[in-house]
C-alpha positions, 0 to 999 in steps of 0.5 A: 302599496300593500298589494304591490308589496305582495305582488313583488314578493310573490314574483321576486322573493323577500325584500319587498315589504311595504316599508321597503317599497316606500323607501324604494319610491322615496329613493327614486324621487330623491335620486332621479339622475341615473348616472349619480345612482349608478355611481353611488350604488357601486360605492355605497350600500343600500343602508347608506343610501337609505340613511341619506334619504331624509336629507333634503339639501342635495349639497348636504347629501352629496357631502355625506355620500362623498365622505362615506365613500372617501373615508369608508364610513360605516352606516353607524359612523354616517349616523353619528356624523349626521347627529353631530351635524358635521356638514354644518360644522365644516367650513364648506357649508358656509361657502356659496353653493357653486363652490360647495358643488365644486369642492365635492366634485374635487373630492 
């Protein structure tokens, strides 16, 4: 990965450190749907998206992405809400998955 990082930096400039390239690959793996990525990238910053990478549950990740967008959360606020387990403390997390998906779509 180090060689790739060096080549990308030489060709495109800053921002392709080894850790950044790992995050880019992880992002691609976690967000494979182009339409979703295109929408999220227009509404959230790269830092918001990186903060959500460790969240494995797609519904939970969608919940936090929607809340960031609708409530205009900073990355700091997102971190605080994750630490306080906002998703788990809401009534929505106790609903069936299909209902959660519908609720998020409505937001």
